[in-house]
N, CA, C and O atoms as CSV, one atom per row, in Angstrom:
chain,resi,resn,atom,element,x,y,z
A,1,MET,N,N,91.754,90.282,103.192
A,1,MET,CA,C,92.864,89.759,102.195
A,1,MET,C,C,93.461,88.737,102.970
A,1,MET,O,O,93.930,88.861,104.101
A,2,GLN,N,N,93.392,87.486,102.114
A,2,GLN,CA,C,94.041,86.277,102.871
A,2,GLN,C,C,95.278,86.463,102.900
A,2,GLN,O,O,95.834,86.879,101.884
A,3,GLY,N,N,96.138,86.154,104.273
A,3,GLY,CA,C,97.375,86.034,104.202
A,3,GLY,C,C,98.067,87.393,104.996
A,3,GLY,O,O,99.230,87.564,105.361
A,4,LEU,N,N,96.723,88.395,105.124
A,4,LEU,CA,C,97.345,89.807,105.654
A,4,LEU,C,C,96.314,90.476,107.034
A,4,LEU,O,O,95.252,91.025,106.740
A,5,GLU,N,N,96.539,90.417,107.794
A,5,GLU,CA,C,96.175,90.747,109.145
A,5,GLU,C,C,96.297,91.980,109.694
A,5,GLU,O,O,97.404,92.337,110.099
A,6,ILE,N,N,95.101,92.886,109.801
A,6,ILE,CA,C,95.583,94.242,109.880
A,6,ILE,C,C,95.264,93.995,111.788
A,6,ILE,O,O,94.331,93.433,112.361
A,7,LEU,N,N,96.569,94.737,112.359
A,7,LEU,CA,C,96.876,94.833,113.827
A,7,LEU,C,C,96.213,96.421,114.408
A,7,LEU,O,O,95.446,96.648,115.344
A,8,ASP,N,N,96.889,97.379,113.392
A,8,ASP,CA,C,96.476,98.271,114.298
A,8,ASP,C,C,96.240,99.401,112.896
A,8,ASP,O,O,97.123,99.826,112.151
A,9,GLN,N,N,94.768,99.694,112.849
A,9,GLN,CA,C,94.690,100.214,111.055
A,9,GLN,C,C,94.922,102.025,111.680
A,9,GLN,O,O,95.177,102.910,110.863
A,10,LYS,N,N,94.823,102.248,112.762
A,10,LYS,CA,C,95.219,103.805,112.910
A,10,LYS,C,C,96.693,103.734,112.930
A,10,LYS,O,O,97.098,104.863,112.654
A,11,ASN,N,N,97.589,103.008,113.111
A,11,ASN,CA,C,99.109,103.268,113.088
A,11,ASN,C,C,99.926,102.452,111.979
A,11,ASN,O,O,101.156,102.399,111.987
A,12,GLY,N,N,98.886,101.638,110.747
A,12,GLY,CA,C,99.508,101.019,110.012
A,12,GLY,C,C,100.123,99.898,110.311
A,12,GLY,O,O,100.952,99.473,109.506
A,13,LYS,N,N,99.855,99.162,111.540
A,13,LYS,CA,C,100.344,97.580,111.704
A,13,LYS,C,C,99.902,96.340,111.287
A,13,LYS,O,O,98.735,96.010,111.499
A,14,ILE,N,N,100.432,95.842,110.902
A,14,ILE,CA,C,100.009,94.473,109.774
A,14,ILE,C,C,100.944,93.074,110.343
A,14,ILE,O,O,101.998,93.077,110.978
A,15,ASN,N,N,100.274,92.129,109.942
A,15,ASN,CA,C,100.785,91.012,110.234
A,15,ASN,C,C,100.472,90.200,109.327
A,15,ASN,O,O,99.312,89.792,109.276
A,16,LEU,N,N,101.797,89.612,108.045
A,16,LEU,CA,C,101.841,88.730,107.297
A,16,LEU,C,C,101.573,87.175,107.475
A,16,LEU,O,O,102.616,86.679,107.900
A,17,GLN,N,N,100.926,86.540,107.372
A,17,GLN,CA,C,100.278,85.142,107.953
A,17,GLN,C,C,100.380,84.368,106.929
A,17,GLN,O,O,100.184,84.687,105.756
A,18,ASN,N,N,100.863,82.752,107.577
A,18,ASN,CA,C,100.214,81.658,106.341
A,18,ASN,C,C,100.835,81.937,105.027
A,18,ASN,O,O,100.330,82.677,104.183
A,19,GLY,N,N,101.963,81.304,104.896
A,19,GLY,CA,C,102.603,81.041,103.293
A,19,GLY,C,C,103.616,82.371,103.078
A,19,GLY,O,O,104.083,83.097,103.956
A,20,ASP,N,N,103.778,82.438,101.809
A,20,ASP,CA,C,105.125,83.471,101.504
A,20,ASP,C,C,104.528,84.784,101.363
A,20,ASP,O,O,103.702,85.114,100.512
A,21,PRO,N,N,105.061,85.551,102.344
A,21,PRO,CA,C,104.855,86.963,102.298
A,21,PRO,C,C,105.226,87.731,101.199
A,21,PRO,O,O,104.826,88.886,101.056
A,22,LYS,N,N,106.127,87.043,100.237
A,22,LYS,CA,C,106.463,88.055,98.939
A,22,LYS,C,C,105.176,87.513,98.135
A,22,LYS,O,O,104.632,88.382,97.454
A,23,ASN,N,N,104.690,86.443,98.100
A,23,ASN,CA,C,103.008,86.221,97.360
A,23,ASN,C,C,101.998,86.855,98.176
A,23,ASN,O,O,100.908,86.714,97.621
A,24,VAL,N,N,101.914,87.424,99.143
A,24,VAL,CA,C,100.933,88.124,99.572
A,24,VAL,C,C,100.896,89.851,99.282
A,24,VAL,O,O,99.889,90.452,98.907
A,25,ILE,N,N,102.181,90.451,99.538
A,25,ILE,CA,C,102.601,91.586,99.023
A,25,ILE,C,C,102.521,91.932,97.388
A,25,ILE,O,O,102.326,93.049,96.908
A,26,ASP,N,N,102.759,90.450,96.527
A,26,ASP,CA,C,102.533,90.752,95.172
A,26,ASP,C,C,100.934,90.849,94.911
A,26,ASP,O,O,100.552,91.664,94.070
A,27,ARG,N,N,100.100,90.147,95.514
A,27,ARG,CA,C,98.414,90.349,95.579
A,27,ARG,C,C,98.169,91.361,95.742
A,27,ARG,O,O,97.654,91.968,94.804
A,28,LEU,N,N,98.366,91.926,96.772
A,28,LEU,CA,C,98.097,93.067,97.690
A,28,LEU,C,C,98.720,94.547,96.417
A,28,LEU,O,O,98.091,95.602,96.336
A,29,VAL,N,N,99.677,94.337,95.792
A,29,VAL,CA,C,100.117,95.414,95.051
A,29,VAL,C,C,99.221,95.403,93.800
A,29,VAL,O,O,98.862,96.436,93.235
A,30,ALA,N,N,98.805,93.858,93.313
A,30,ALA,CA,C,97.951,93.999,91.767
A,30,ALA,C,C,96.325,94.334,91.979
A,30,ALA,O,O,95.489,94.972,91.340
A,31,ARG,N,N,96.329,93.694,93.007
A,31,ARG,CA,C,94.461,94.438,93.821
A,31,ARG,C,C,94.963,95.885,94.071
A,31,ARG,O,O,93.975,96.538,94.404
A,32,TYR,N,N,95.947,96.584,94.057
A,32,TYR,CA,C,95.787,98.198,94.231
A,32,TYR,C,C,95.709,98.736,92.363
A,32,TYR,O,O,95.032,99.597,91.802
A,33,GLU,N,N,96.400,98.079,92.019
A,33,GLU,CA,C,96.858,98.400,90.565
A,33,GLU,C,C,95.377,98.376,89.714
A,33,GLU,O,O,95.069,99.306,88.969
A,34,ARG,N,N,94.307,96.919,89.973
A,34,ARG,CA,C,93.393,96.590,89.261
A,34,ARG,C,C,92.484,98.156,90.027
A,34,ARG,O,O,92.022,98.895,89.157
A,35,ILE,N,N,92.355,98.409,90.826
A,35,ILE,CA,C,91.389,99.317,91.528
A,35,ILE,C,C,91.836,100.860,91.186
A,35,ILE,O,O,91.033,101.586,90.600
A,36,PHE,N,N,92.834,101.235,91.477
A,36,PHE,CA,C,93.448,102.060,91.173
A,36,PHE,C,C,94.192,102.886,89.678
A,36,PHE,O,O,94.153,104.100,89.482
A,37,GLY,N,N,94.852,101.838,88.738
A,37,GLY,CA,C,94.922,101.572,88.021
A,37,GLY,C,C,96.742,101.772,88.116
A,37,GLY,O,O,97.132,101.659,89.278
A,38,ARG,N,N,97.682,101.998,87.263
A,38,ARG,CA,C,99.033,101.040,86.565
A,38,ARG,C,C,99.796,102.426,87.597
A,38,ARG,O,O,100.850,101.955,88.026
A,39,ALA,N,N,99.653,103.701,88.046
A,39,ALA,CA,C,100.073,104.549,88.493
A,39,ALA,C,C,100.337,104.127,90.036
A,39,ALA,O,O,101.355,104.535,90.595
A,40,SER,N,N,99.379,103.282,90.733
A,40,SER,CA,C,99.415,102.769,91.996
A,40,SER,C,C,100.118,102.004,92.397
A,40,SER,O,O,100.209,101.788,93.606
A,41,HIS,N,N,101.119,101.102,91.109
A,41,HIS,CA,C,101.855,100.276,91.546
A,41,HIS,C,C,103.286,101.401,91.610
A,41,HIS,O,O,103.953,101.480,92.642
A,42,GLU,N,N,103.524,101.991,90.716
A,42,GLU,CA,C,104.605,103.025,91.118
A,42,GLU,C,C,104.602,103.710,92.414
A,42,GLU,O,O,105.635,104.270,92.781
A,43,VAL,N,N,103.260,103.728,93.347
A,43,VAL,CA,C,103.487,104.687,94.349
A,43,VAL,C,C,103.425,103.614,95.143
A,43,VAL,O,O,104.014,103.885,96.190
A,44,CYS,N,N,102.888,102.251,95.157
A,44,CYS,CA,C,103.489,100.960,96.163
A,44,CYS,C,C,105.237,100.845,96.223
A,44,CYS,O,O,105.879,100.696,97.263
A,45,ARG,N,N,105.702,100.934,95.104
A,45,ARG,CA,C,107.180,100.954,94.722
A,45,ARG,C,C,107.882,102.200,95.568
A,45,ARG,O,O,108.790,101.831,96.313
A,46,GLU,N,N,107.691,103.133,95.562
A,46,GLU,CA,C,108.000,104.369,96.148
A,46,GLU,C,C,107.669,103.910,97.338
A,46,GLU,O,O,108.496,103.161,97.859
A,47,ALA,N,N,106.891,104.095,97.808
A,47,ALA,CA,C,106.659,103.836,99.464
A,47,ALA,C,C,107.343,102.698,100.201
A,47,ALA,O,O,107.436,102.846,101.420
A,48,ALA,N,N,107.873,101.506,99.628
A,48,ALA,CA,C,108.232,100.676,99.859
A,48,ALA,C,C,109.984,100.708,99.792
A,48,ALA,O,O,110.717,99.782,100.140
A,49,ARG,N,N,110.360,101.869,99.317
A,49,ARG,CA,C,111.734,102.145,98.359
A,49,ARG,C,C,112.745,101.816,99.950
A,49,ARG,O,O,113.813,101.219,99.808
A,50,ASP,N,N,112.347,102.207,101.234
A,50,ASP,CA,C,113.356,102.831,102.133
A,50,ASP,C,C,113.824,101.229,102.621
A,50,ASP,O,O,114.921,100.814,102.993
A,51,ILE,N,N,112.216,100.372,102.415
A,51,ILE,CA,C,112.436,98.350,102.949
A,51,ILE,C,C,112.949,97.977,102.186
A,51,ILE,O,O,113.927,97.275,102.444
A,52,ILE,N,N,112.610,98.213,100.931
A,52,ILE,CA,C,113.391,97.024,99.834
A,52,ILE,C,C,115.071,97.506,99.611
A,52,ILE,O,O,115.808,96.734,98.999
A,53,ALA,N,N,115.480,98.495,100.012
A,53,ALA,CA,C,116.771,99.504,99.963
A,53,ALA,C,C,117.570,98.241,101.130
A,53,ALA,O,O,118.703,97.791,100.962
A,54,GLU,N,N,116.755,97.916,102.129
A,54,GLU,CA,C,117.196,96.783,103.294
A,54,GLU,C,C,117.348,95.804,103.091
A,54,GLU,O,O,117.940,95.184,103.975
A,55,MET,N,N,116.948,95.054,101.883
A,55,MET,CA,C,116.480,93.481,101.478
A,55,MET,C,C,117.518,92.834,100.394
A,55,MET,O,O,118.144,93.318,99.451
A,56,SER,N,N,117.453,91.949,100.769
A,56,SER,CA,C,118.394,91.247,99.632
A,56,SER,C,C,117.538,91.135,98.575
A,56,SER,O,O,116.363,91.440,98.779
A,57,ALA,N,N,117.994,90.625,97.079
A,57,ALA,CA,C,117.672,90.579,96.155
A,57,ALA,C,C,116.126,89.592,96.201
A,57,ALA,O,O,114.982,89.947,95.915
A,58,GLU,N,N,116.690,88.129,96.723
A,58,GLU,CA,C,115.886,87.666,96.913
A,58,GLU,C,C,114.537,87.668,97.746
A,58,GLU,O,O,113.660,86.810,97.650
A,59,GLU,N,N,114.520,88.715,98.534
A,59,GLU,CA,C,113.725,88.433,99.552
A,59,GLU,C,C,112.434,89.442,99.021
A,59,GLU,O,O,111.280,89.372,99.443
A,60,VAL,N,N,113.037,90.568,97.796
A,60,VAL,CA,C,112.079,91.476,97.177
A,60,VAL,C,C,110.849,91.222,96.751
A,60,VAL,O,O,111.030,90.656,95.673
A,61,PRO,N,N,109.555,91.305,96.968
A,61,PRO,CA,C,108.476,90.464,96.166
A,61,PRO,C,C,108.723,91.343,94.578
A,61,PRO,O,O,108.868,92.564,94.520
A,62,SER,N,N,108.728,90.460,93.420
A,62,SER,CA,C,108.540,90.832,92.130
A,62,SER,C,C,107.527,91.646,91.747
A,62,SER,O,O,107.505,91.980,90.562
A,63,SER,N,N,106.522,92.118,92.617
A,63,SER,CA,C,105.615,93.302,92.476
A,63,SER,C,C,106.540,94.973,92.710
A,63,SER,O,O,106.333,96.060,92.169
A,64,LEU,N,N,107.325,94.658,93.489
A,64,LEU,CA,C,108.467,95.873,93.992
A,64,LEU,C,C,109.598,96.238,93.209
A,64,LEU,O,O,110.124,97.350,93.194
A,65,ARG,N,N,110.017,95.011,92.413
A,65,ARG,CA,C,111.879,95.168,91.510
A,65,ARG,C,C,111.214,96.607,90.761
A,65,ARG,O,O,111.902,97.275,89.990
């Protein structure tokens, strides 16, 4: 996916590059939803819950609100 570089697949390390990281996350969540359905959107939100809690409202991608 454009804007997303996998650094270490085994350990789940990625790098968001070039452009707005929120946009990259929004596109990734939308892609998961197209593949796996609406429930995957909720799974993404739940998986990112701890990270989101540490972010300001402006930093949170719209797909994870």
